[in-house]
PyMOL Python script that loads the backbone (N, CA, C, O; Angstrom):
from pymol import cmd

cmd.read_pdbstr("""\
ATOM      1  N   MET A   1      90.418 247.243 -45.943  1.00  0.00           N
ATOM      2  CA  MET A   1      90.551 246.074 -45.106  1.00  0.00           C
ATOM      3  C   MET A   1      92.026 245.820 -44.874  1.00  0.00           C
ATOM      4  O   MET A   1      92.863 246.019 -45.754  1.00  0.00           O
ATOM      5  N   LEU A   2      92.319 245.375 -43.665  1.00  0.00           N
ATOM      6  CA  LEU A   2      93.694 245.060 -43.307  1.00  0.00           C
ATOM      7  C   LEU A   2      93.757 243.624 -42.813  1.00  0.00           C
ATOM      8  O   LEU A   2      92.945 243.199 -41.991  1.00  0.00           O
ATOM      9  N   LEU A   3      94.716 242.894 -43.317  1.00  0.00           N
ATOM     10  CA  LEU A   3      94.953 241.514 -42.902  1.00  0.00           C
ATOM     11  C   LEU A   3      96.301 241.506 -42.194  1.00  0.00           C
ATOM     12  O   LEU A   3      97.321 241.838 -42.799  1.00  0.00           O
ATOM     13  N   THR A   4      96.315 241.131 -40.922  1.00  0.00           N
ATOM     14  CA  THR A   4      97.550 241.163 -40.148  1.00  0.00           C
ATOM     15  C   THR A   4      97.764 239.858 -39.399  1.00  0.00           C
ATOM     16  O   THR A   4      96.820 239.258 -38.885  1.00  0.00           O
ATOM     17  N   ASP A   5      99.003 239.435 -39.345  1.00  0.00           N
ATOM     18  CA  ASP A   5      99.336 238.270 -38.545  1.00  0.00           C
ATOM     19  C   ASP A   5      99.399 238.718 -37.088  1.00  0.00           C
ATOM     20  O   ASP A   5      99.914 239.797 -36.797  1.00  0.00           O
ATOM     21  N   ILE A   6      98.892 237.918 -36.191  1.00  0.00           N
ATOM     22  CA  ILE A   6      98.903 238.271 -34.773  1.00  0.00           C
ATOM     23  C   ILE A   6     100.332 238.369 -34.244  1.00  0.00           C
ATOM     24  O   ILE A   6     100.634 239.253 -33.442  1.00  0.00           O
ATOM     25  N   GLN A   7     101.206 237.478 -34.682  1.00  0.00           N
ATOM     26  CA  GLN A   7     102.573 237.444 -34.160  1.00  0.00           C
ATOM     27  C   GLN A   7     103.579 237.815 -35.234  1.00  0.00           C
ATOM     28  O   GLN A   7     104.177 236.946 -35.868  1.00  0.00           O
ATOM     29  N   MET A   8     103.760 239.106 -35.432  1.00  0.00           N
ATOM     30  CA  MET A   8     104.767 239.592 -36.375  1.00  0.00           C
ATOM     31  C   MET A   8     106.037 239.917 -35.588  1.00  0.00           C
ATOM     32  O   MET A   8     105.969 240.126 -34.376  1.00  0.00           O
ATOM     33  N   PRO A   9     107.198 239.963 -36.255  1.00  0.00           N
ATOM     34  CA  PRO A   9     108.466 240.130 -35.554  1.00  0.00           C
ATOM     35  C   PRO A   9     108.624 241.426 -34.746  1.00  0.00           C
ATOM     36  O   PRO A   9     108.981 241.365 -33.570  1.00  0.00           O
ATOM     37  N   GLU A  10     108.370 242.579 -35.339  1.00  0.00           N
ATOM     38  CA  GLU A  10     108.647 243.827 -34.634  1.00  0.00           C
ATOM     39  C   GLU A  10     107.433 244.433 -33.956  1.00  0.00           C
ATOM     40  O   GLU A  10     107.552 245.046 -32.895  1.00  0.00           O
ATOM     41  N   MET A  11     106.277 244.268 -34.558  1.00  0.00           N
ATOM     42  CA  MET A  11     105.038 244.789 -33.985  1.00  0.00           C
ATOM     43  C   MET A  11     103.946 243.779 -34.268  1.00  0.00           C
ATOM     44  O   MET A  11     103.632 243.514 -35.428  1.00  0.00           O
ATOM     45  N   GLY A  12     103.367 243.215 -33.227  1.00  0.00           N
ATOM     46  CA  GLY A  12     102.324 242.218 -33.389  1.00  0.00           C
ATOM     47  C   GLY A  12     101.018 242.829 -33.852  1.00  0.00           C
ATOM     48  O   GLY A  12     100.838 244.046 -33.826  1.00  0.00           O
ATOM     49  N   GLY A  13     100.113 241.968 -34.276  1.00  0.00           N
ATOM     50  CA  GLY A  13      98.822 242.411 -34.776  1.00  0.00           C
ATOM     51  C   GLY A  13      97.973 243.127 -33.741  1.00  0.00           C
ATOM     52  O   GLY A  13      97.204 244.025 -34.085  1.00  0.00           O
ATOM     53  N   ILE A  14      98.102 242.741 -32.473  1.00  0.00           N
ATOM     54  CA  ILE A  14      97.339 243.416 -31.417  1.00  0.00           C
ATOM     55  C   ILE A  14      97.816 244.857 -31.267  1.00  0.00           C
ATOM     56  O   ILE A  14      97.008 245.784 -31.208  1.00  0.00           O
ATOM     57  N   GLU A  15      99.126 245.038 -31.208  1.00  0.00           N
ATOM     58  CA  GLU A  15      99.675 246.388 -31.072  1.00  0.00           C
ATOM     59  C   GLU A  15      99.318 247.247 -32.280  1.00  0.00           C
ATOM     60  O   GLU A  15      98.933 248.407 -32.134  1.00  0.00           O
ATOM     61  N   LEU A  16      99.447 246.675 -33.469  1.00  0.00           N
ATOM     62  CA  LEU A  16      99.092 247.396 -34.695  1.00  0.00           C
ATOM     63  C   LEU A  16      97.622 247.801 -34.671  1.00  0.00           C
ATOM     64  O   LEU A  16      97.282 248.932 -35.018  1.00  0.00           O
ATOM     65  N   THR A  17      96.758 246.889 -34.266  1.00  0.00           N
ATOM     66  CA  THR A  17      95.326 247.186 -34.215  1.00  0.00           C
ATOM     67  C   THR A  17      95.028 248.314 -33.246  1.00  0.00           C
ATOM     68  O   THR A  17      94.235 249.201 -33.563  1.00  0.00           O
ATOM     69  N   ARG A  18      95.634 248.301 -32.088  1.00  0.00           N
ATOM     70  CA  ARG A  18      95.400 249.371 -31.095  1.00  0.00           C
ATOM     71  C   ARG A  18      95.831 250.733 -31.627  1.00  0.00           C
ATOM     72  O   ARG A  18      95.167 251.739 -31.377  1.00  0.00           O
ATOM     73  N   ILE A  19      96.935 250.765 -32.354  1.00  0.00           N
ATOM     74  CA  ILE A  19      97.398 252.025 -32.951  1.00  0.00           C
ATOM     75  C   ILE A  19      96.395 252.516 -33.992  1.00  0.00           C
ATOM     76  O   ILE A  19      96.057 253.699 -34.029  1.00  0.00           O
ATOM     77  N   ILE A  20      95.928 251.609 -34.830  1.00  0.00           N
ATOM     78  CA  ILE A  20      94.959 251.988 -35.860  1.00  0.00           C
ATOM     79  C   ILE A  20      93.651 252.452 -35.228  1.00  0.00           C
ATOM     80  O   ILE A  20      93.092 253.465 -35.647  1.00  0.00           O
ATOM     81  N   ARG A  21      93.162 251.738 -34.239  1.00  0.00           N
ATOM     82  CA  ARG A  21      91.889 252.099 -33.602  1.00  0.00           C
ATOM     83  C   ARG A  21      91.974 253.445 -32.873  1.00  0.00           C
ATOM     84  O   ARG A  21      90.948 254.093 -32.667  1.00  0.00           O
ATOM     85  N   ALA A  22      93.167 253.870 -32.482  1.00  0.00           N
ATOM     86  CA  ALA A  22      93.345 255.153 -31.797  1.00  0.00           C
ATOM     87  C   ALA A  22      93.542 256.318 -32.769  1.00  0.00           C
ATOM     88  O   ALA A  22      93.661 257.467 -32.344  1.00  0.00           O
ATOM     89  N   TYR A  23      93.577 256.030 -34.050  1.00  0.00           N
ATOM     90  CA  TYR A  23      93.809 257.063 -35.054  1.00  0.00           C
ATOM     91  C   TYR A  23      92.675 258.084 -34.998  1.00  0.00           C
ATOM     92  O   TYR A  23      91.510 257.701 -34.887  1.00  0.00           O
ATOM     93  N   PRO A  24      92.992 259.371 -35.073  1.00  0.00           N
ATOM     94  CA  PRO A  24      91.945 260.400 -34.916  1.00  0.00           C
ATOM     95  C   PRO A  24      90.918 260.455 -36.057  1.00  0.00           C
ATOM     96  O   PRO A  24      89.781 260.870 -35.837  1.00  0.00           O
ATOM     97  N   GLU A  25      91.300 260.045 -37.256  1.00  0.00           N
ATOM     98  CA  GLU A  25      90.364 260.079 -38.374  1.00  0.00           C
ATOM     99  C   GLU A  25      89.507 258.816 -38.338  1.00  0.00           C
ATOM    100  O   GLU A  25      90.010 257.708 -38.525  1.00  0.00           O
ATOM    101  N   LYS A  26      88.204 258.994 -38.094  1.00  0.00           N
ATOM    102  CA  LYS A  26      87.307 257.859 -37.858  1.00  0.00           C
ATOM    103  C   LYS A  26      87.275 256.858 -39.011  1.00  0.00           C
ATOM    104  O   LYS A  26      87.240 255.649 -38.781  1.00  0.00           O
ATOM    105  N   ALA A  27      87.287 257.348 -40.238  1.00  0.00           N
ATOM    106  CA  ALA A  27      87.226 256.440 -41.398  1.00  0.00           C
ATOM    107  C   ALA A  27      88.426 255.496 -41.419  1.00  0.00           C
ATOM    108  O   ALA A  27      88.286 254.318 -41.749  1.00  0.00           O
ATOM    109  N   LYS A  28      89.587 256.002 -41.071  1.00  0.00           N
ATOM    110  CA  LYS A  28      90.786 255.168 -41.045  1.00  0.00           C
ATOM    111  C   LYS A  28      90.811 254.283 -39.799  1.00  0.00           C
ATOM    112  O   LYS A  28      91.255 253.137 -39.867  1.00  0.00           O
ATOM    113  N   ALA A  29      90.348 254.793 -38.683  1.00  0.00           N
ATOM    114  CA  ALA A  29      90.365 254.039 -37.425  1.00  0.00           C
ATOM    115  C   ALA A  29      89.383 252.874 -37.437  1.00  0.00           C
ATOM    116  O   ALA A  29      89.530 251.928 -36.664  1.00  0.00           O
ATOM    117  N   SER A  30      88.391 252.937 -38.303  1.00  0.00           N
ATOM    118  CA  SER A  30      87.357 251.900 -38.303  1.00  0.00           C
ATOM    119  C   SER A  30      87.524 250.882 -39.439  1.00  0.00           C
ATOM    120  O   SER A  30      86.615 250.095 -39.705  1.00  0.00           O
ATOM    121  N   ILE A  31      88.664 250.895 -40.097  1.00  0.00           N
ATOM    122  CA  ILE A  31      88.921 249.933 -41.172  1.00  0.00           C
ATOM    123  C   ILE A  31      88.752 248.507 -40.628  1.00  0.00           C
ATOM    124  O   ILE A  31      89.198 248.221 -39.517  1.00  0.00           O
ATOM    125  N   PRO A  32      88.121 247.621 -41.383  1.00  0.00           N
ATOM    126  CA  PRO A  32      88.016 246.227 -40.917  1.00  0.00           C
ATOM    127  C   PRO A  32      89.404 245.586 -40.822  1.00  0.00           C
ATOM    128  O   PRO A  32      90.210 245.686 -41.747  1.00  0.00           O
ATOM    129  N   ILE A  33      89.665 244.933 -39.702  1.00  0.00           N
ATOM    130  CA  ILE A  33      90.952 244.268 -39.479  1.00  0.00           C
ATOM    131  C   ILE A  33      90.698 242.794 -39.206  1.00  0.00           C
ATOM    132  O   ILE A  33      89.945 242.432 -38.302  1.00  0.00           O
ATOM    133  N   LEU A  34      91.344 241.949 -40.010  1.00  0.00           N
ATOM    134  CA  LEU A  34      91.289 240.504 -39.813  1.00  0.00           C
ATOM    135  C   LEU A  34      92.652 240.057 -39.309  1.00  0.00           C
ATOM    136  O   LEU A  34      93.674 240.340 -39.935  1.00  0.00           O
ATOM    137  N   GLY A  35      92.667 239.363 -38.186  1.00  0.00           N
ATOM    138  CA  GLY A  35      93.905 238.844 -37.629  1.00  0.00           C
ATOM    139  C   GLY A  35      94.100 237.394 -38.023  1.00  0.00           C
ATOM    140  O   GLY A  35      93.172 236.589 -37.942  1.00  0.00           O
ATOM    141  N   VAL A  36      95.306 237.065 -38.449  1.00  0.00           N
ATOM    142  CA  VAL A  36      95.640 235.702 -38.849  1.00  0.00           C
ATOM    143  C   VAL A  36      96.429 235.056 -37.710  1.00  0.00           C
ATOM    144  O   VAL A  36      97.412 235.621 -37.230  1.00  0.00           O
ATOM    145  N   THR A  37      95.995 233.870 -37.283  1.00  0.00           N
ATOM    146  CA  THR A  37      96.666 233.198 -36.179  1.00  0.00           C
ATOM    147  C   THR A  37      96.465 231.691 -36.262  1.00  0.00           C
ATOM    148  O   THR A  37      95.494 231.203 -36.840  1.00  0.00           O
ATOM    149  N   ALA A  38      97.400 230.978 -35.677  1.00  0.00           N
ATOM    150  CA  ALA A  38      97.258 229.529 -35.531  1.00  0.00           C
ATOM    151  C   ALA A  38      96.788 229.191 -34.126  1.00  0.00           C
ATOM    152  O   ALA A  38      96.527 228.028 -33.818  1.00  0.00           O
ATOM    153  N   ASN A  39      96.681 230.193 -33.281  1.00  0.00           N
ATOM    154  CA  ASN A  39      96.294 229.988 -31.891  1.00  0.00           C
ATOM    155  C   ASN A  39      94.772 229.883 -31.791  1.00  0.00           C
ATOM    156  O   ASN A  39      94.057 230.841 -32.084  1.00  0.00           O
ATOM    157  N   VAL A  40      94.296 228.743 -31.385  1.00  0.00           N
ATOM    158  CA  VAL A  40      92.852 228.517 -31.345  1.00  0.00           C
ATOM    159  C   VAL A  40      92.287 228.517 -29.921  1.00  0.00           C
ATOM    160  O   VAL A  40      91.105 228.236 -29.728  1.00  0.00           O
ATOM    161  N   LEU A  41      93.114 228.828 -28.929  1.00  0.00           N
ATOM    162  CA  LEU A  41      92.613 228.870 -27.553  1.00  0.00           C
ATOM    163  C   LEU A  41      91.583 229.991 -27.406  1.00  0.00           C
ATOM    164  O   LEU A  41      91.828 231.122 -27.824  1.00  0.00           O
ATOM    165  N   GLU A  42      90.452 229.678 -26.820  1.00  0.00           N
ATOM    166  CA  GLU A  42      89.344 230.635 -26.711  1.00  0.00           C
ATOM    167  C   GLU A  42      89.753 231.910 -25.973  1.00  0.00           C
ATOM    168  O   GLU A  42      89.372 233.004 -26.389  1.00  0.00           O
ATOM    169  N   GLU A  43      90.517 231.792 -24.890  1.00  0.00           N
ATOM    170  CA  GLU A  43      90.907 232.990 -24.131  1.00  0.00           C
ATOM    171  C   GLU A  43      91.821 233.902 -24.959  1.00  0.00           C
ATOM    172  O   GLU A  43      91.765 235.124 -24.818  1.00  0.00           O
ATOM    173  N   ASP A  44      92.656 233.317 -25.816  1.00  0.00           N
ATOM    174  CA  ASP A  44      93.499 234.133 -26.683  1.00  0.00           C
ATOM    175  C   ASP A  44      92.672 234.787 -27.784  1.00  0.00           C
ATOM    176  O   ASP A  44      92.886 235.953 -28.114  1.00  0.00           O
ATOM    177  N   ARG A  45      91.738 234.047 -28.345  1.00  0.00           N
ATOM    178  CA  ARG A  45      90.865 234.614 -29.377  1.00  0.00           C
ATOM    179  C   ARG A  45      90.083 235.791 -28.816  1.00  0.00           C
ATOM    180  O   ARG A  45      89.910 236.798 -29.502  1.00  0.00           O
ATOM    181  N   LYS A  46      89.609 235.682 -27.580  1.00  0.00           N
ATOM    182  CA  LYS A  46      88.889 236.782 -26.934  1.00  0.00           C
ATOM    183  C   LYS A  46      89.798 238.005 -26.782  1.00  0.00           C
ATOM    184  O   LYS A  46      89.365 239.133 -27.013  1.00  0.00           O
ATOM    185  N   LYS A  47      91.044 237.783 -26.398  1.00  0.00           N
ATOM    186  CA  LYS A  47      92.007 238.876 -26.241  1.00  0.00           C
ATOM    187  C   LYS A  47      92.213 239.588 -27.584  1.00  0.00           C
ATOM    188  O   LYS A  47      92.300 240.815 -27.626  1.00  0.00           O
ATOM    189  N   TYR A  48      92.289 238.834 -28.664  1.00  0.00           N
ATOM    190  CA  TYR A  48      92.492 239.441 -29.979  1.00  0.00           C
ATOM    191  C   TYR A  48      91.284 240.298 -30.374  1.00  0.00           C
ATOM    192  O   TYR A  48      91.441 241.421 -30.851  1.00  0.00           O
ATOM    193  N   ILE A  49      90.106 239.768 -30.175  1.00  0.00           N
ATOM    194  CA  ILE A  49      88.883 240.522 -30.510  1.00  0.00           C
ATOM    195  C   ILE A  49      88.751 241.751 -29.613  1.00  0.00           C
ATOM    196  O   ILE A  49      88.376 242.824 -30.086  1.00  0.00           O
ATOM    197  N   ASP A  50      89.054 241.603 -28.338  1.00  0.00           N
ATOM    198  CA  ASP A  50      88.989 242.730 -27.404  1.00  0.00           C
ATOM    199  C   ASP A  50      89.968 243.844 -27.772  1.00  0.00           C
ATOM    200  O   ASP A  50      89.749 245.000 -27.410  1.00  0.00           O
ATOM    201  N   SER A  51      91.037 243.512 -28.482  1.00  0.00           N
ATOM    202  CA  SER A  51      92.016 244.528 -28.887  1.00  0.00           C
ATOM    203  C   SER A  51      91.479 245.421 -30.001  1.00  0.00           C
ATOM    204  O   SER A  51      92.040 246.483 -30.273  1.00  0.00           O
ATOM    205  N   GLY A  52      90.392 244.993 -30.646  1.00  0.00           N
ATOM    206  CA  GLY A  52      89.811 245.781 -31.734  1.00  0.00           C
ATOM    207  C   GLY A  52      89.837 245.076 -33.073  1.00  0.00           C
ATOM    208  O   GLY A  52      89.314 245.596 -34.059  1.00  0.00           O
ATOM    209  N   ILE A  53      90.443 243.894 -33.121  1.00  0.00           N
ATOM    210  CA  ILE A  53      90.425 243.112 -34.354  1.00  0.00           C
ATOM    211  C   ILE A  53      88.983 242.676 -34.603  1.00  0.00           C
ATOM    212  O   ILE A  53      88.301 242.226 -33.683  1.00  0.00           O
ATOM    213  N   ASP A  54      88.521 242.809 -35.839  1.00  0.00           N
ATOM    214  CA  ASP A  54      87.129 242.485 -36.149  1.00  0.00           C
ATOM    215  C   ASP A  54      86.849 240.992 -36.186  1.00  0.00           C
ATOM    216  O   ASP A  54      85.791 240.539 -35.750  1.00  0.00           O
ATOM    217  N   ASP A  55      87.798 240.232 -36.707  1.00  0.00           N
ATOM    218  CA  ASP A  55      87.570 238.798 -36.861  1.00  0.00           C
ATOM    219  C   ASP A  55      88.911 238.114 -37.011  1.00  0.00           C
ATOM    220  O   ASP A  55      89.934 238.761 -37.232  1.00  0.00           O
ATOM    221  N   LEU A  56      88.894 236.790 -36.887  1.00  0.00           N
ATOM    222  CA  LEU A  56      90.120 236.000 -36.998  1.00  0.00           C
ATOM    223  C   LEU A  56      90.047 235.038 -38.167  1.00  0.00           C
ATOM    224  O   LEU A  56      88.988 234.501 -38.493  1.00  0.00           O
ATOM    225  N   VAL A  57      91.185 234.836 -38.783  1.00  0.00           N
ATOM    226  CA  VAL A  57      91.365 233.825 -39.813  1.00  0.00           C
ATOM    227  C   VAL A  57      92.331 232.817 -39.212  1.00  0.00           C
ATOM    228  O   VAL A  57      93.489 233.139 -38.942  1.00  0.00           O
ATOM    229  N   LEU A  58      91.856 231.606 -39.005  1.00  0.00           N
ATOM    230  CA  LEU A  58      92.661 230.600 -38.326  1.00  0.00           C
ATOM    231  C   LEU A  58      93.507 229.799 -39.321  1.00  0.00           C
ATOM    232  O   LEU A  58      93.005 229.312 -40.334  1.00  0.00           O
ATOM    233  N   LYS A  59      94.795 229.676 -39.009  1.00  0.00           N
ATOM    234  CA  LYS A  59      95.711 228.880 -39.837  1.00  0.00           C
ATOM    235  C   LYS A  59      95.609 227.420 -39.443  1.00  0.00           C
ATOM    236  O   LYS A  59      95.402 227.126 -38.265  1.00  0.00           O
ATOM    237  N   PRO A  60      95.741 226.528 -40.349  1.00  0.00           N
ATOM    238  CA  PRO A  60      95.832 226.764 -41.792  1.00  0.00           C
ATOM    239  C   PRO A  60      94.445 227.076 -42.353  1.00  0.00           C
ATOM    240  O   PRO A  60      93.439 226.566 -41.861  1.00  0.00           O
ATOM    241  N   PHE A  61      94.404 227.896 -43.360  1.00  0.00           N
ATOM    242  CA  PHE A  61      93.123 228.249 -43.973  1.00  0.00           C
ATOM    243  C   PHE A  61      93.211 228.018 -45.473  1.00  0.00           C
ATOM    244  O   PHE A  61      94.291 228.046 -46.065  1.00  0.00           O
ATOM    245  N   SER A  62      92.059 227.792 -46.067  1.00  0.00           N
ATOM    246  CA  SER A  62      92.018 227.629 -47.521  1.00  0.00           C
ATOM    247  C   SER A  62      91.829 229.002 -48.163  1.00  0.00           C
ATOM    248  O   SER A  62      91.355 229.937 -47.519  1.00  0.00           O
ATOM    249  N   GLU A  63      92.191 229.110 -49.397  1.00  0.00           N
ATOM    250  CA  GLU A  63      92.011 230.355 -50.125  1.00  0.00           C
ATOM    251  C   GLU A  63      90.536 230.756 -50.131  1.00  0.00           C
ATOM    252  O   GLU A  63      90.207 231.932 -49.970  1.00  0.00           O
ATOM    253  N   LYS A  64      89.654 229.781 -50.317  1.00  0.00           N
ATOM    254  CA  LYS A  64      88.212 230.060 -50.328  1.00  0.00           C
ATOM    255  C   LYS A  64      87.740 230.611 -48.994  1.00  0.00           C
ATOM    256  O   LYS A  64      86.966 231.568 -48.960  1.00  0.00           O
ATOM    257  N   ASP A  65      88.201 230.015 -47.880  1.00  0.00           N
ATOM    258  CA  ASP A  65      87.800 230.501 -46.557  1.00  0.00           C
ATOM    259  C   ASP A  65      88.238 231.951 -46.350  1.00  0.00           C
ATOM    260  O   ASP A  65      87.477 232.769 -45.834  1.00  0.00           O
ATOM    261  N   LEU A  66      89.459 232.257 -46.754  1.00  0.00           N
ATOM    262  CA  LEU A  66      89.972 233.618 -46.604  1.00  0.00           C
ATOM    263  C   LEU A  66      89.166 234.592 -47.449  1.00  0.00           C
ATOM    264  O   LEU A  66      88.766 235.651 -46.965  1.00  0.00           O
ATOM    265  N   ILE A  67      88.927 234.245 -48.692  1.00  0.00           N
ATOM    266  CA  ILE A  67      88.166 235.128 -49.585  1.00  0.00           C
ATOM    267  C   ILE A  67      86.744 235.320 -49.079  1.00  0.00           C
ATOM    268  O   ILE A  67      86.222 236.434 -49.117  1.00  0.00           O
ATOM    269  N   ASP A  68      86.110 234.254 -48.607  1.00  0.00           N
ATOM    270  CA  ASP A  68      84.744 234.364 -48.080  1.00  0.00           C
ATOM    271  C   ASP A  68      84.694 235.298 -46.868  1.00  0.00           C
ATOM    272  O   ASP A  68      83.786 236.122 -46.753  1.00  0.00           O
ATOM    273  N   LYS A  69      85.662 235.169 -45.975  1.00  0.00           N
ATOM    274  CA  LYS A  69      85.674 236.015 -44.780  1.00  0.00           C
ATOM    275  C   LYS A  69      85.913 237.470 -45.173  1.00  0.00           C
ATOM    276  O   LYS A  69      85.252 238.369 -44.653  1.00  0.00           O
ATOM    277  N   MET A  70      86.845 237.705 -46.079  1.00  0.00           N
ATOM    278  CA  MET A  70      87.105 239.073 -46.543  1.00  0.00           C
ATOM    279  C   MET A  70      85.872 239.647 -47.220  1.00  0.00           C
ATOM    280  O   MET A  70      85.519 240.804 -46.988  1.00  0.00           O
ATOM    281  N   ALA A  71      85.221 238.859 -48.046  1.00  0.00           N
ATOM    282  CA  ALA A  71      84.037 239.318 -48.769  1.00  0.00           C
ATOM    283  C   ALA A  71      82.921 239.707 -47.820  1.00  0.00           C
ATOM    284  O   ALA A  71      82.179 240.654 -48.083  1.00  0.00           O
ATOM    285  N   SER A  72      82.796 238.972 -46.705  1.00  0.00           N
ATOM    286  CA  SER A  72      81.732 239.291 -45.751  1.00  0.00           C
ATOM    287  C   SER A  72      81.921 240.683 -45.142  1.00  0.00           C
ATOM    288  O   SER A  72      80.940 241.349 -44.812  1.00  0.00           O
ATOM    289  N   TYR A  73      83.157 241.121 -44.992  1.00  0.00           N
ATOM    290  CA  TYR A  73      83.409 242.475 -44.454  1.00  0.00           C
ATOM    291  C   TYR A  73      83.332 243.532 -45.539  1.00  0.00           C
ATOM    292  O   TYR A  73      82.956 244.670 -45.257  1.00  0.00           O
ATOM    293  N   LEU A  74      83.668 243.197 -46.744  1.00  0.00           N
ATOM    294  CA  LEU A  74      83.582 244.162 -47.832  1.00  0.00           C
ATOM    295  C   LEU A  74      82.132 244.458 -48.174  1.00  0.00           C
ATOM    296  O   LEU A  74      81.823 245.567 -48.610  1.00  0.00           O
ATOM    297  N   LYS A  75      81.236 243.499 -47.990  1.00  0.00           N
ATOM    298  CA  LYS A  75      79.815 243.704 -48.273  1.00  0.00           C
ATOM    299  C   LYS A  75      79.161 244.659 -47.283  1.00  0.00           C
ATOM    300  O   LYS A  75      78.099 245.213 -47.570  1.00  0.00           O
ATOM    301  N   LYS A  76      79.777 244.860 -46.127  1.00  0.00           N
ATOM    302  CA  LYS A  76      79.183 245.718 -45.095  1.00  0.00           C
ATOM    303  C   LYS A  76      79.303 247.204 -45.436  1.00  0.00           C
ATOM    304  O   LYS A  76      78.618 248.034 -44.840  1.00  0.00           O
ATOM    305  N   ASP A  77      80.173 247.543 -46.395  1.00  0.00           N
ATOM    306  CA  ASP A  77      80.380 248.960 -46.734  1.00  0.00           C
ATOM    307  C   ASP A  77      79.261 249.532 -47.548  1.00  0.00           C
ATOM    308  O   ASP A  77      79.297 250.709 -47.907  1.00  0.00           O
TER     309      ASP A  77
END
""", "prot")
cmd.dss("prot")
cmd.show_as("cartoon", "prot")
cmd.util.cbc("prot")
cmd.orient("prot")
């Protein structure tokens, strides 16, 4: 599982996700990716999901919310 901030200084989470999803090895390309963002606009959230991010963690978040969301993707394996 990968947890990435949508707006990082040198490479944003969308760009990182696209690179990972294009990786030739399927097991690595399909790793669950959770994007962290404070942006709650629906059109932006759609753009993030369309980039290949599996789900979003909205800031501010509680430790329990983060762990629950991560656990839901780990159970899928």
